[in-house]
Every structure is written in C-alpha cells, then in structure tokens.
PyMOL Python script that loads the backbone (N, CA, C, O; Angstrom):
from pymol import cmd

cmd.read_pdbstr("""\
ATOM      1  N   MET A   1     276.271 -56.497  -2.932  1.00  0.00           N
ATOM      2  CA  MET A   1     276.240 -55.382  -3.792  1.00  0.00           C
ATOM      3  C   MET A   1     275.706 -55.845  -5.138  1.00  0.00           C
ATOM      4  O   MET A   1     276.113 -56.885  -5.656  1.00  0.00           O
ATOM      5  N   LYS A   2     274.761 -55.037  -5.715  1.00  0.00           N
ATOM      6  CA  LYS A   2     274.190 -55.311  -7.062  1.00  0.00           C
ATOM      7  C   LYS A   2     274.800 -54.158  -7.981  1.00  0.00           C
ATOM      8  O   LYS A   2     275.244 -53.095  -7.548  1.00  0.00           O
ATOM      9  N   THR A   3     274.751 -54.525  -9.271  1.00  0.00           N
ATOM     10  CA  THR A   3     275.190 -53.636 -10.346  1.00  0.00           C
ATOM     11  C   THR A   3     274.187 -53.568 -11.470  1.00  0.00           C
ATOM     12  O   THR A   3     273.629 -54.571 -11.916  1.00  0.00           O
ATOM     13  N   ILE A   4     273.976 -52.311 -11.919  1.00  0.00           N
ATOM     14  CA  ILE A   4     273.044 -52.192 -13.073  1.00  0.00           C
ATOM     15  C   ILE A   4     273.824 -51.271 -14.058  1.00  0.00           C
ATOM     16  O   ILE A   4     274.296 -50.209 -13.651  1.00  0.00           O
ATOM     17  N   LYS A   5     273.951 -51.639 -15.244  1.00  0.00           N
ATOM     18  CA  LYS A   5     274.519 -50.935 -16.358  1.00  0.00           C
ATOM     19  C   LYS A   5     273.466 -49.970 -17.046  1.00  0.00           C
ATOM     20  O   LYS A   5     272.420 -50.458 -17.474  1.00  0.00           O
ATOM     21  N   VAL A   6     273.692 -48.745 -17.152  1.00  0.00           N
ATOM     22  CA  VAL A   6     272.678 -47.785 -17.630  1.00  0.00           C
ATOM     23  C   VAL A   6     273.353 -46.928 -18.768  1.00  0.00           C
ATOM     24  O   VAL A   6     274.556 -46.931 -19.031  1.00  0.00           O
ATOM     25  N   VAL A   7     272.401 -46.216 -19.380  1.00  0.00           N
ATOM     26  CA  VAL A   7     272.831 -45.225 -20.423  1.00  0.00           C
ATOM     27  C   VAL A   7     272.573 -43.816 -19.991  1.00  0.00           C
ATOM     28  O   VAL A   7     271.788 -43.570 -19.075  1.00  0.00           O
ATOM     29  N   ASN A   8     273.231 -42.884 -20.646  1.00  0.00           N
ATOM     30  CA  ASN A   8     273.004 -41.395 -20.489  1.00  0.00           C
ATOM     31  C   ASN A   8     273.747 -40.870 -19.226  1.00  0.00           C
ATOM     32  O   ASN A   8     273.508 -39.732 -18.822  1.00  0.00           O
ATOM     33  N   VAL A   9     274.637 -41.671 -18.600  1.00  0.00           N
ATOM     34  CA  VAL A   9     275.392 -41.059 -17.621  1.00  0.00           C
ATOM     35  C   VAL A   9     276.713 -40.671 -18.351  1.00  0.00           C
ATOM     36  O   VAL A   9     277.545 -41.484 -18.754  1.00  0.00           O
ATOM     37  N   LYS A  10     276.798 -39.181 -18.479  1.00  0.00           N
ATOM     38  CA  LYS A  10     277.908 -38.730 -19.214  1.00  0.00           C
ATOM     39  C   LYS A  10     278.949 -37.872 -18.545  1.00  0.00           C
ATOM     40  O   LYS A  10     279.995 -37.535 -19.098  1.00  0.00           O
ATOM     41  N   CYS A  11     278.573 -37.512 -17.225  1.00  0.00           N
ATOM     42  CA  CYS A  11     279.538 -36.523 -16.588  1.00  0.00           C
ATOM     43  C   CYS A  11     279.360 -36.710 -14.993  1.00  0.00           C
ATOM     44  O   CYS A  11     278.585 -37.517 -14.479  1.00  0.00           O
ATOM     45  N   GLY A  12     280.110 -35.930 -14.384  1.00  0.00           N
ATOM     46  CA  GLY A  12     280.026 -35.873 -12.838  1.00  0.00           C
ATOM     47  C   GLY A  12     278.672 -35.411 -12.441  1.00  0.00           C
ATOM     48  O   GLY A  12     278.135 -35.818 -11.411  1.00  0.00           O
ATOM     49  N   GLY A  13     278.074 -34.498 -13.312  1.00  0.00           N
ATOM     50  CA  GLY A  13     276.756 -33.999 -12.807  1.00  0.00           C
ATOM     51  C   GLY A  13     275.630 -35.141 -12.951  1.00  0.00           C
ATOM     52  O   GLY A  13     274.724 -35.228 -12.122  1.00  0.00           O
ATOM     53  N   CYS A  14     275.728 -35.924 -13.942  1.00  0.00           N
ATOM     54  CA  CYS A  14     274.888 -37.168 -14.044  1.00  0.00           C
ATOM     55  C   CYS A  14     275.005 -37.987 -12.889  1.00  0.00           C
ATOM     56  O   CYS A  14     274.021 -38.334 -12.234  1.00  0.00           O
ATOM     57  N   ALA A  15     276.365 -38.362 -12.570  1.00  0.00           N
ATOM     58  CA  ALA A  15     276.576 -39.205 -11.514  1.00  0.00           C
ATOM     59  C   ALA A  15     276.141 -38.716 -10.205  1.00  0.00           C
ATOM     60  O   ALA A  15     275.723 -39.513  -9.365  1.00  0.00           O
ATOM     61  N   ASN A  16     276.213 -37.391  -9.963  1.00  0.00           N
ATOM     62  CA  ASN A  16     275.795 -36.752  -8.672  1.00  0.00           C
ATOM     63  C   ASN A  16     274.227 -36.762  -8.620  1.00  0.00           C
ATOM     64  O   ASN A  16     273.646 -36.970  -7.555  1.00  0.00           O
ATOM     65  N   THR A  17     273.550 -36.530  -9.800  1.00  0.00           N
ATOM     66  CA  THR A  17     272.157 -36.578  -9.807  1.00  0.00           C
ATOM     67  C   THR A  17     271.597 -38.067  -9.381  1.00  0.00           C
ATOM     68  O   THR A  17     270.707 -38.263  -8.555  1.00  0.00           O
ATOM     69  N   VAL A  18     272.222 -38.950 -10.031  1.00  0.00           N
ATOM     70  CA  VAL A  18     271.889 -40.411  -9.634  1.00  0.00           C
ATOM     71  C   VAL A  18     272.041 -40.612  -8.247  1.00  0.00           C
ATOM     72  O   VAL A  18     271.120 -41.076  -7.574  1.00  0.00           O
ATOM     73  N   LYS A  19     273.249 -40.265  -7.717  1.00  0.00           N
ATOM     74  CA  LYS A  19     273.486 -40.611  -6.274  1.00  0.00           C
ATOM     75  C   LYS A  19     272.555 -39.831  -5.345  1.00  0.00           C
ATOM     76  O   LYS A  19     272.095 -40.437  -4.378  1.00  0.00           O
ATOM     77  N   ILE A  20     272.224 -38.533  -5.540  1.00  0.00           N
ATOM     78  CA  ILE A  20     271.319 -37.815  -4.760  1.00  0.00           C
ATOM     79  C   ILE A  20     269.930 -38.339  -4.829  1.00  0.00           C
ATOM     80  O   ILE A  20     269.269 -38.441  -3.795  1.00  0.00           O
ATOM     81  N   GLU A  21     269.467 -38.665  -5.945  1.00  0.00           N
ATOM     82  CA  GLU A  21     268.120 -39.167  -6.141  1.00  0.00           C
ATOM     83  C   GLU A  21     267.899 -40.520  -5.588  1.00  0.00           C
ATOM     84  O   GLU A  21     266.818 -40.767  -5.052  1.00  0.00           O
ATOM     85  N   LEU A  22     268.834 -41.432  -5.671  1.00  0.00           N
ATOM     86  CA  LEU A  22     268.777 -42.687  -5.009  1.00  0.00           C
ATOM     87  C   LEU A  22     268.863 -42.585  -3.499  1.00  0.00           C
ATOM     88  O   LEU A  22     268.171 -43.345  -2.821  1.00  0.00           O
ATOM     89  N   GLU A  23     269.625 -41.741  -2.952  1.00  0.00           N
ATOM     90  CA  GLU A  23     269.667 -41.497  -1.614  1.00  0.00           C
ATOM     91  C   GLU A  23     268.470 -41.066  -0.965  1.00  0.00           C
ATOM     92  O   GLU A  23     268.226 -41.386   0.199  1.00  0.00           O
ATOM     93  N   LYS A  24     267.627 -40.280  -1.732  1.00  0.00           N
ATOM     94  CA  LYS A  24     266.368 -39.823  -1.295  1.00  0.00           C
ATOM     95  C   LYS A  24     265.334 -40.901  -1.017  1.00  0.00           C
ATOM     96  O   LYS A  24     264.361 -40.668  -0.298  1.00  0.00           O
ATOM     97  N   ILE A  25     265.561 -42.164  -1.628  1.00  0.00           N
ATOM     98  CA  ILE A  25     264.711 -43.292  -1.366  1.00  0.00           C
ATOM     99  C   ILE A  25     265.409 -44.288  -0.518  1.00  0.00           C
ATOM    100  O   ILE A  25     265.052 -45.464  -0.583  1.00  0.00           O
ATOM    101  N   TRP A  26     266.378 -43.927   0.277  1.00  0.00           N
ATOM    102  CA  TRP A  26     267.012 -44.744   1.253  1.00  0.00           C
ATOM    103  C   TRP A  26     267.969 -45.739   0.751  1.00  0.00           C
ATOM    104  O   TRP A  26     268.300 -46.694   1.454  1.00  0.00           O
ATOM    105  N   ILE A  27     268.445 -45.552  -0.475  1.00  0.00           N
ATOM    106  CA  ILE A  27     269.313 -46.599  -1.018  1.00  0.00           C
ATOM    107  C   ILE A  27     270.634 -46.209  -0.583  1.00  0.00           C
ATOM    108  O   ILE A  27     270.983 -45.030  -0.629  1.00  0.00           O
ATOM    109  N   LYS A  28     271.502 -47.271  -0.100  1.00  0.00           N
ATOM    110  CA  LYS A  28     272.777 -47.037   0.533  1.00  0.00           C
ATOM    111  C   LYS A  28     273.847 -47.634  -0.347  1.00  0.00           C
ATOM    112  O   LYS A  28     273.581 -48.427  -1.251  1.00  0.00           O
ATOM    113  N   ASN A  29     275.073 -47.225  -0.050  1.00  0.00           N
ATOM    114  CA  ASN A  29     276.254 -47.668  -0.689  1.00  0.00           C
ATOM    115  C   ASN A  29     276.195 -47.533  -2.211  1.00  0.00           C
ATOM    116  O   ASN A  29     276.352 -48.511  -2.942  1.00  0.00           O
ATOM    117  N   ILE A  30     275.985 -46.410  -2.630  1.00  0.00           N
ATOM    118  CA  ILE A  30     275.858 -46.077  -4.050  1.00  0.00           C
ATOM    119  C   ILE A  30     277.204 -45.683  -4.643  1.00  0.00           C
ATOM    120  O   ILE A  30     277.890 -44.829  -4.082  1.00  0.00           O
ATOM    121  N   ASP A  31     277.590 -46.270  -5.737  1.00  0.00           N
ATOM    122  CA  ASP A  31     278.818 -46.014  -6.358  1.00  0.00           C
ATOM    123  C   ASP A  31     278.415 -45.981  -7.847  1.00  0.00           C
ATOM    124  O   ASP A  31     277.951 -46.963  -8.426  1.00  0.00           O
ATOM    125  N   VAL A  32     278.622 -44.792  -8.418  1.00  0.00           N
ATOM    126  CA  VAL A  32     278.318 -44.455  -9.860  1.00  0.00           C
ATOM    127  C   VAL A  32     279.726 -44.337 -10.462  1.00  0.00           C
ATOM    128  O   VAL A  32     280.529 -43.521 -10.009  1.00  0.00           O
ATOM    129  N   TRP A  33     280.031 -45.170 -11.506  1.00  0.00           N
ATOM    130  CA  TRP A  33     281.221 -45.127 -12.136  1.00  0.00           C
ATOM    131  C   TRP A  33     281.122 -45.118 -13.644  1.00  0.00           C
ATOM    132  O   TRP A  33     280.317 -45.803 -14.275  1.00  0.00           O
ATOM    133  N   PHE A  34     281.994 -44.297 -14.167  1.00  0.00           N
ATOM    134  CA  PHE A  34     282.067 -44.143 -15.623  1.00  0.00           C
ATOM    135  C   PHE A  34     283.525 -43.561 -15.998  1.00  0.00           C
ATOM    136  O   PHE A  34     284.220 -43.005 -15.148  1.00  0.00           O
ATOM    137  N   THR A  35     283.881 -43.710 -17.162  1.00  0.00           N
ATOM    138  CA  THR A  35     284.986 -43.002 -17.698  1.00  0.00           C
ATOM    139  C   THR A  35     284.530 -42.396 -18.991  1.00  0.00           C
ATOM    140  O   THR A  35     283.776 -43.018 -19.739  1.00  0.00           O
ATOM    141  N   GLU A  36     284.987 -41.154 -19.279  1.00  0.00           N
ATOM    142  CA  GLU A  36     284.531 -40.475 -20.501  1.00  0.00           C
ATOM    143  C   GLU A  36     285.042 -41.127 -21.808  1.00  0.00           C
ATOM    144  O   GLU A  36     284.560 -40.809 -22.895  1.00  0.00           O
ATOM    145  N   LYS A  37     285.944 -41.968 -21.693  1.00  0.00           N
ATOM    146  CA  LYS A  37     286.441 -42.619 -22.933  1.00  0.00           C
ATOM    147  C   LYS A  37     285.684 -43.929 -23.127  1.00  0.00           C
ATOM    148  O   LYS A  37     285.687 -44.425 -24.254  1.00  0.00           O
ATOM    149  N   ASP A  38     285.085 -44.489 -22.206  1.00  0.00           N
ATOM    150  CA  ASP A  38     284.451 -45.802 -22.311  1.00  0.00           C
ATOM    151  C   ASP A  38     283.145 -45.617 -23.224  1.00  0.00           C
ATOM    152  O   ASP A  38     282.687 -44.507 -23.496  1.00  0.00           O
ATOM    153  N   SER A  39     282.652 -46.705 -23.622  1.00  0.00           N
ATOM    154  CA  SER A  39     281.336 -46.699 -24.394  1.00  0.00           C
ATOM    155  C   SER A  39     280.209 -46.389 -23.383  1.00  0.00           C
ATOM    156  O   SER A  39     280.436 -46.540 -22.183  1.00  0.00           O
ATOM    157  N   VAL A  40     279.068 -45.986 -23.794  1.00  0.00           N
ATOM    158  CA  VAL A  40     277.886 -45.636 -22.864  1.00  0.00           C
ATOM    159  C   VAL A  40     277.599 -47.012 -22.105  1.00  0.00           C
ATOM    160  O   VAL A  40     277.321 -47.000 -20.906  1.00  0.00           O
ATOM    161  N   LYS A  41     277.664 -48.021 -22.729  1.00  0.00           N
ATOM    162  CA  LYS A  41     277.441 -49.408 -22.133  1.00  0.00           C
ATOM    163  C   LYS A  41     278.255 -49.661 -20.875  1.00  0.00           C
ATOM    164  O   LYS A  41     277.930 -50.559 -20.098  1.00  0.00           O
ATOM    165  N   SER A  42     279.289 -48.898 -20.667  1.00  0.00           N
ATOM    166  CA  SER A  42     280.219 -49.145 -19.624  1.00  0.00           C
ATOM    167  C   SER A  42     279.782 -48.385 -18.250  1.00  0.00           C
ATOM    168  O   SER A  42     280.345 -48.594 -17.176  1.00  0.00           O
ATOM    169  N   ARG A  43     278.810 -47.569 -18.412  1.00  0.00           N
ATOM    170  CA  ARG A  43     278.477 -46.842 -17.205  1.00  0.00           C
ATOM    171  C   ARG A  43     277.647 -47.752 -16.326  1.00  0.00           C
ATOM    172  O   ARG A  43     276.716 -48.403 -16.798  1.00  0.00           O
ATOM    173  N   ALA A  44     277.981 -47.797 -15.062  1.00  0.00           N
ATOM    174  CA  ALA A  44     277.373 -48.643 -14.135  1.00  0.00           C
ATOM    175  C   ALA A  44     277.123 -48.022 -12.824  1.00  0.00           C
ATOM    176  O   ALA A  44     277.805 -47.063 -12.461  1.00  0.00           O
ATOM    177  N   ILE A  45     276.160 -48.524 -12.076  1.00  0.00           N
ATOM    178  CA  ILE A  45     275.859 -48.102 -10.641  1.00  0.00           C
ATOM    179  C   ILE A  45     275.795 -49.280  -9.827  1.00  0.00           C
ATOM    180  O   ILE A  45     275.098 -50.235 -10.169  1.00  0.00           O
ATOM    181  N   ASN A  46     276.535 -49.280  -8.680  1.00  0.00           N
ATOM    182  CA  ASN A  46     276.519 -50.338  -7.601  1.00  0.00           C
ATOM    183  C   ASN A  46     275.750 -49.832  -6.568  1.00  0.00           C
ATOM    184  O   ASN A  46     275.723 -48.627  -6.319  1.00  0.00           O
ATOM    185  N   PHE A  47     275.065 -50.735  -5.894  1.00  0.00           N
ATOM    186  CA  PHE A  47     274.150 -50.330  -4.766  1.00  0.00           C
ATOM    187  C   PHE A  47     273.742 -51.518  -4.008  1.00  0.00           C
ATOM    188  O   PHE A  47     273.874 -52.651  -4.472  1.00  0.00           O
ATOM    189  N   ASP A  48     273.219 -51.264  -2.782  1.00  0.00           N
ATOM    190  CA  ASP A  48     272.606 -52.211  -1.905  1.00  0.00           C
ATOM    191  C   ASP A  48     271.195 -51.942  -1.683  1.00  0.00           C
ATOM    192  O   ASP A  48     270.827 -51.209  -0.764  1.00  0.00           O
ATOM    193  N   TRP A  49     270.330 -52.550  -2.551  1.00  0.00           N
ATOM    194  CA  TRP A  49     268.946 -52.449  -2.472  1.00  0.00           C
ATOM    195  C   TRP A  49     268.229 -53.344  -3.430  1.00  0.00           C
ATOM    196  O   TRP A  49     268.881 -54.118  -4.130  1.00  0.00           O
ATOM    197  N   ASP A  50     266.949 -53.288  -3.502  1.00  0.00           N
ATOM    198  CA  ASP A  50     266.115 -54.165  -4.440  1.00  0.00           C
ATOM    199  C   ASP A  50     266.487 -53.688  -5.882  1.00  0.00           C
ATOM    200  O   ASP A  50     266.402 -52.500  -6.193  1.00  0.00           O
ATOM    201  N   PHE A  51     266.878 -54.604  -6.704  1.00  0.00           N
ATOM    202  CA  PHE A  51     267.212 -54.316  -8.154  1.00  0.00           C
ATOM    203  C   PHE A  51     266.059 -53.562  -8.899  1.00  0.00           C
ATOM    204  O   PHE A  51     266.265 -52.532  -9.541  1.00  0.00           O
ATOM    205  N   ASN A  52     264.864 -54.133  -8.771  1.00  0.00           N
ATOM    206  CA  ASN A  52     263.740 -53.585  -9.539  1.00  0.00           C
ATOM    207  C   ASN A  52     263.419 -52.191  -9.134  1.00  0.00           C
ATOM    208  O   ASN A  52     263.134 -51.382 -10.017  1.00  0.00           O
ATOM    209  N   ILE A  53     263.436 -51.826  -7.871  1.00  0.00           N
ATOM    210  CA  ILE A  53     263.151 -50.530  -7.341  1.00  0.00           C
ATOM    211  C   ILE A  53     264.257 -49.591  -7.949  1.00  0.00           C
ATOM    212  O   ILE A  53     263.911 -48.517  -8.439  1.00  0.00           O
ATOM    213  N   VAL A  54     265.422 -49.925  -7.931  1.00  0.00           N
ATOM    214  CA  VAL A  54     266.535 -49.063  -8.378  1.00  0.00           C
ATOM    215  C   VAL A  54     266.347 -48.871  -9.866  1.00  0.00           C
ATOM    216  O   VAL A  54     266.487 -47.772 -10.404  1.00  0.00           O
ATOM    217  N   LYS A  55     266.006 -50.045 -10.550  1.00  0.00           N
ATOM    218  CA  LYS A  55     265.941 -49.930 -12.052  1.00  0.00           C
ATOM    219  C   LYS A  55     264.858 -48.938 -12.407  1.00  0.00           C
ATOM    220  O   LYS A  55     265.035 -48.056 -13.247  1.00  0.00           O
ATOM    221  N   ASP A  56     263.653 -49.119 -11.694  1.00  0.00           N
ATOM    222  CA  ASP A  56     262.525 -48.249 -12.028  1.00  0.00           C
ATOM    223  C   ASP A  56     262.776 -46.795 -11.715  1.00  0.00           C
ATOM    224  O   ASP A  56     262.323 -45.939 -12.475  1.00  0.00           O
ATOM    225  N   ARG A  57     263.469 -46.464 -10.648  1.00  0.00           N
ATOM    226  CA  ARG A  57     263.826 -45.132 -10.246  1.00  0.00           C
ATOM    227  C   ARG A  57     264.770 -44.522 -11.290  1.00  0.00           C
ATOM    228  O   ARG A  57     264.566 -43.382 -11.707  1.00  0.00           O
ATOM    229  N   LEU A  58     265.776 -45.247 -11.706  1.00  0.00           N
ATOM    230  CA  LEU A  58     266.743 -44.777 -12.687  1.00  0.00           C
ATOM    231  C   LEU A  58     266.181 -44.503 -14.019  1.00  0.00           C
ATOM    232  O   LEU A  58     266.575 -43.562 -14.708  1.00  0.00           O
ATOM    233  N   THR A  59     265.171 -45.405 -14.416  1.00  0.00           N
ATOM    234  CA  THR A  59     264.422 -45.108 -15.661  1.00  0.00           C
ATOM    235  C   THR A  59     263.610 -43.848 -15.548  1.00  0.00           C
ATOM    236  O   THR A  59     263.514 -43.084 -16.509  1.00  0.00           O
ATOM    237  N   ASN A  60     263.044 -43.621 -14.435  1.00  0.00           N
ATOM    238  CA  ASN A  60     262.359 -42.222 -14.275  1.00  0.00           C
ATOM    239  C   ASN A  60     263.268 -41.072 -14.203  1.00  0.00           C
ATOM    240  O   ASN A  60     262.875 -39.926 -14.417  1.00  0.00           O
ATOM    241  N   LEU A  61     264.483 -41.370 -13.903  1.00  0.00           N
ATOM    242  CA  LEU A  61     265.473 -40.221 -13.807  1.00  0.00           C
ATOM    243  C   LEU A  61     266.097 -40.048 -15.245  1.00  0.00           C
ATOM    244  O   LEU A  61     266.891 -39.123 -15.416  1.00  0.00           O
ATOM    245  N   TRP A  62     265.817 -40.785 -16.157  1.00  0.00           N
ATOM    246  CA  TRP A  62     266.344 -40.757 -17.539  1.00  0.00           C
ATOM    247  C   TRP A  62     267.629 -41.515 -17.694  1.00  0.00           C
ATOM    248  O   TRP A  62     268.367 -41.281 -18.651  1.00  0.00           O
ATOM    249  N   TYR A  63     267.922 -42.412 -16.789  1.00  0.00           N
ATOM    250  CA  TYR A  63     269.055 -43.357 -16.827  1.00  0.00           C
ATOM    251  C   TYR A  63     268.610 -44.819 -16.930  1.00  0.00           C
ATOM    252  O   TYR A  63     268.830 -45.606 -16.010  1.00  0.00           O
ATOM    253  N   PRO A  64     268.004 -45.162 -18.020  1.00  0.00           N
ATOM    254  CA  PRO A  64     267.547 -46.623 -18.129  1.00  0.00           C
ATOM    255  C   PRO A  64     268.571 -47.573 -18.280  1.00  0.00           C
ATOM    256  O   PRO A  64     269.702 -47.256 -18.648  1.00  0.00           O
ATOM    257  N   GLU A  65     268.206 -48.810 -17.993  1.00  0.00           N
ATOM    258  CA  GLU A  65     269.126 -49.968 -18.108  1.00  0.00           C
ATOM    259  C   GLU A  65     269.491 -50.167 -19.543  1.00  0.00           C
ATOM    260  O   GLU A  65     268.622 -50.024 -20.404  1.00  0.00           O
ATOM    261  N   VAL A  66     270.723 -50.488 -19.861  1.00  0.00           N
ATOM    262  CA  VAL A  66     271.273 -50.865 -21.136  1.00  0.00           C
ATOM    263  C   VAL A  66     270.372 -51.976 -21.731  1.00  0.00           C
ATOM    264  O   VAL A  66     269.992 -52.904 -21.017  1.00  0.00           O
ATOM    265  N   TRP A  67     270.064 -51.895 -22.905  1.00  0.00           N
ATOM    266  CA  TRP A  67     269.318 -52.883 -23.676  1.00  0.00           C
ATOM    267  C   TRP A  67     267.801 -52.819 -23.453  1.00  0.00           C
ATOM    268  O   TRP A  67     267.049 -53.543 -24.105  1.00  0.00           O
ATOM    269  N   SER A  68     267.390 -52.027 -22.610  1.00  0.00           N
ATOM    270  CA  SER A  68     265.944 -51.806 -22.368  1.00  0.00           C
ATOM    271  C   SER A  68     265.291 -50.981 -23.368  1.00  0.00           C
ATOM    272  O   SER A  68     265.962 -50.192 -24.034  1.00  0.00           O
ATOM    273  N   SER A  69     263.961 -51.102 -23.539  1.00  0.00           N
ATOM    274  CA  SER A  69     263.301 -50.278 -24.574  1.00  0.00           C
ATOM    275  C   SER A  69     263.473 -48.838 -24.297  1.00  0.00           C
ATOM    276  O   SER A  69     263.663 -48.049 -25.222  1.00  0.00           O
ATOM    277  N   GLU A  70     263.414 -48.458 -23.061  1.00  0.00           N
ATOM    278  CA  GLU A  70     263.613 -46.991 -22.665  1.00  0.00           C
ATOM    279  C   GLU A  70     264.981 -46.521 -22.957  1.00  0.00           C
ATOM    280  O   GLU A  70     265.167 -45.316 -23.130  1.00  0.00           O
ATOM    281  N   ALA A  71     265.977 -47.382 -23.030  1.00  0.00           N
ATOM    282  CA  ALA A  71     267.330 -46.872 -23.453  1.00  0.00           C
ATOM    283  C   ALA A  71     267.344 -46.241 -24.904  1.00  0.00           C
ATOM    284  O   ALA A  71     268.148 -45.366 -25.227  1.00  0.00           O
ATOM    285  N   GLU A  72     266.373 -46.769 -25.754  1.00  0.00           N
ATOM    286  CA  GLU A  72     266.391 -46.179 -27.064  1.00  0.00           C
ATOM    287  C   GLU A  72     265.290 -45.108 -27.271  1.00  0.00           C
ATOM    288  O   GLU A  72     264.895 -44.775 -28.388  1.00  0.00           O
ATOM    289  N   SER A  73     264.861 -44.636 -26.194  1.00  0.00           N
ATOM    290  CA  SER A  73     263.798 -43.591 -26.279  1.00  0.00           C
ATOM    291  C   SER A  73     264.442 -42.101 -26.516  1.00  0.00           C
ATOM    292  O   SER A  73     265.150 -41.566 -25.663  1.00  0.00           O
ATOM    293  N   PHE A  74     264.138 -41.538 -27.680  1.00  0.00           N
ATOM    294  CA  PHE A  74     264.670 -40.261 -28.011  1.00  0.00           C
ATOM    295  C   PHE A  74     264.364 -39.174 -26.874  1.00  0.00           C
ATOM    296  O   PHE A  74     265.170 -38.288 -26.590  1.00  0.00           O
ATOM    297  N   LEU A  75     263.209 -39.319 -26.298  1.00  0.00           N
ATOM    298  CA  LEU A  75     262.792 -38.310 -25.305  1.00  0.00           C
ATOM    299  C   LEU A  75     263.724 -38.412 -24.015  1.00  0.00           C
ATOM    300  O   LEU A  75     264.239 -37.410 -23.520  1.00  0.00           O
ATOM    301  N   LYS A  76     263.898 -39.672 -23.519  1.00  0.00           N
ATOM    302  CA  LYS A  76     264.828 -39.899 -22.390  1.00  0.00           C
ATOM    303  C   LYS A  76     266.292 -39.399 -22.731  1.00  0.00           C
ATOM    304  O   LYS A  76     266.944 -38.799 -21.876  1.00  0.00           O
ATOM    305  N   LYS A  77     266.788 -39.650 -23.969  1.00  0.00           N
ATOM    306  CA  LYS A  77     268.047 -39.117 -24.331  1.00  0.00           C
ATOM    307  C   LYS A  77     268.098 -37.663 -24.384  1.00  0.00           C
ATOM    308  O   LYS A  77     269.127 -37.113 -23.991  1.00  0.00           O
ATOM    309  N   ALA A  78     267.142 -36.981 -24.808  1.00  0.00           N
ATOM    310  CA  ALA A  78     266.960 -35.537 -24.890  1.00  0.00           C
ATOM    311  C   ALA A  78     266.957 -34.913 -23.360  1.00  0.00           C
ATOM    312  O   ALA A  78     267.609 -33.923 -23.030  1.00  0.00           O
ATOM    313  N   LYS A  79     266.221 -35.573 -22.614  1.00  0.00           N
ATOM    314  CA  LYS A  79     266.083 -34.995 -21.171  1.00  0.00           C
ATOM    315  C   LYS A  79     267.338 -35.190 -20.519  1.00  0.00           C
ATOM    316  O   LYS A  79     267.714 -34.311 -19.743  1.00  0.00           O
ATOM    317  N   SER A  80     268.099 -36.275 -20.724  1.00  0.00           N
ATOM    318  CA  SER A  80     269.350 -36.537 -20.074  1.00  0.00           C
ATOM    319  C   SER A  80     270.386 -35.497 -20.622  1.00  0.00           C
ATOM    320  O   SER A  80     271.181 -34.960 -19.852  1.00  0.00           O
ATOM    321  N   PHE A  81     270.368 -35.242 -21.858  1.00  0.00           N
ATOM    322  CA  PHE A  81     271.352 -34.262 -22.486  1.00  0.00           C
ATOM    323  C   PHE A  81     271.087 -32.796 -21.851  1.00  0.00           C
ATOM    324  O   PHE A  81     272.014 -32.027 -21.597  1.00  0.00           O
ATOM    325  N   ILE A  82     269.876 -32.524 -21.646  1.00  0.00           N
ATOM    326  CA  ILE A  82     269.449 -31.088 -21.087  1.00  0.00           C
ATOM    327  C   ILE A  82     270.006 -31.082 -19.628  1.00  0.00           C
ATOM    328  O   ILE A  82     270.671 -30.131 -19.219  1.00  0.00           O
ATOM    329  N   SER A  83     269.729 -32.122 -18.886  1.00  0.00           N
ATOM    330  CA  SER A  83     270.160 -32.204 -17.533  1.00  0.00           C
ATOM    331  C   SER A  83     271.673 -32.061 -17.410  1.00  0.00           C
ATOM    332  O   SER A  83     272.189 -31.313 -16.579  1.00  0.00           O
ATOM    333  N   CYS A  84     272.349 -32.791 -18.250  1.00  0.00           N
ATOM    334  CA  CYS A  84     273.856 -32.835 -18.267  1.00  0.00           C
ATOM    335  C   CYS A  84     274.314 -31.430 -18.671  1.00  0.00           C
ATOM    336  O   CYS A  84     275.226 -30.913 -18.026  1.00  0.00           O
ATOM    337  N   ALA A  85     273.792 -30.828 -19.610  1.00  0.00           N
ATOM    338  CA  ALA A  85     274.320 -29.480 -20.015  1.00  0.00           C
ATOM    339  C   ALA A  85     273.879 -28.404 -19.038  1.00  0.00           C
ATOM    340  O   ALA A  85     274.575 -27.391 -18.964  1.00  0.00           O
ATOM    341  N   SER A  86     272.812 -28.516 -18.292  1.00  0.00           N
ATOM    342  CA  SER A  86     272.579 -27.499 -17.328  1.00  0.00           C
ATOM    343  C   SER A  86     273.452 -27.639 -16.176  1.00  0.00           C
ATOM    344  O   SER A  86     273.708 -26.615 -15.542  1.00  0.00           O
ATOM    345  N   TRP A  87     273.967 -28.787 -15.794  1.00  0.00           N
ATOM    346  CA  TRP A  87     274.872 -28.973 -14.739  1.00  0.00           C
ATOM    347  C   TRP A  87     276.185 -28.478 -15.104  1.00  0.00           C
ATOM    348  O   TRP A  87     276.888 -27.909 -14.269  1.00  0.00           O
ATOM    349  N   LYS A  88     276.576 -28.669 -16.360  1.00  0.00           N
ATOM    350  CA  LYS A  88     277.895 -28.172 -16.753  1.00  0.00           C
ATOM    351  C   LYS A  88     277.980 -26.642 -16.764  1.00  0.00           C
ATOM    352  O   LYS A  88     279.039 -26.055 -16.546  1.00  0.00           O
ATOM    353  N   MET A  89     276.744 -25.976 -17.044  1.00  0.00           N
ATOM    354  CA  MET A  89     276.737 -24.580 -17.108  1.00  0.00           C
ATOM    355  C   MET A  89     276.875 -23.984 -15.703  1.00  0.00           C
ATOM    356  O   MET A  89     277.272 -22.825 -15.578  1.00  0.00           O
ATOM    357  N   THR A  90     276.569 -24.714 -14.674  1.00  0.00           N
ATOM    358  CA  THR A  90     276.547 -24.083 -13.309  1.00  0.00           C
ATOM    359  C   THR A  90     277.944 -24.374 -12.615  1.00  0.00           C
ATOM    360  O   THR A  90     278.147 -24.056 -11.443  1.00  0.00           O
ATOM    361  N   LYS A  91     278.842 -24.963 -13.366  1.00  0.00           N
ATOM    362  CA  LYS A  91     280.152 -25.186 -12.735  1.00  0.00           C
ATOM    363  C   LYS A  91     280.993 -23.909 -12.901  1.00  0.00           C
ATOM    364  O   LYS A  91     282.136 -23.860 -12.448  1.00  0.00           O
TER     365      LYS A  91
END
""", "prot")
cmd.dss("prot")
cmd.show_as("cartoon", "prot")
cmd.util.cbc("prot")
cmd.orient("prot")
C-alpha cells in the first residue's frame, strides 16, 4: 500500500470524487482519509498502484501532492473550492 499526502481534500464530497475518479483508471484499495480539524497537510490517500500515475491523476483532479508547485496554484485551489461547494449544495 502506498500513501500520498494531498491538499484540497476538504469534505466527504472531495473524498468521494477522488475515490470515484481513481477507480475509473482501475486503481484498487483506495482509502481517502482526513479529519476536518486536521491541517490540510494531513489529508492522505492510500492505494495499490503506481505512485506517479496516481500523483498525476490527483493533480489533474485539483488534489496535488503537498509541497508540490501545483499545491500553491490559486487556480487549482479555486477549482477545488467550487467542486467542494457544489457537492455540499447537492446534499
């Protein structure tokens, strides 16, 4: 099992999006975990697959790896916020 720490996972909708999108490319044993009181750097995804493929896919989904240049991108943060807000509105 591999683990990647990511940014922008804020809620159950984010976790659900990550899981669904990774399953689309045949990634198995996905576990997205976070707690709302933890820092953003505590969000992590466990999986059984090639690390670089997962990292690239997550970056494209607006959940880049912590400490990466993409993690500081305002555009990725904005897209993640909109995705999160739209999921919460459908609840």
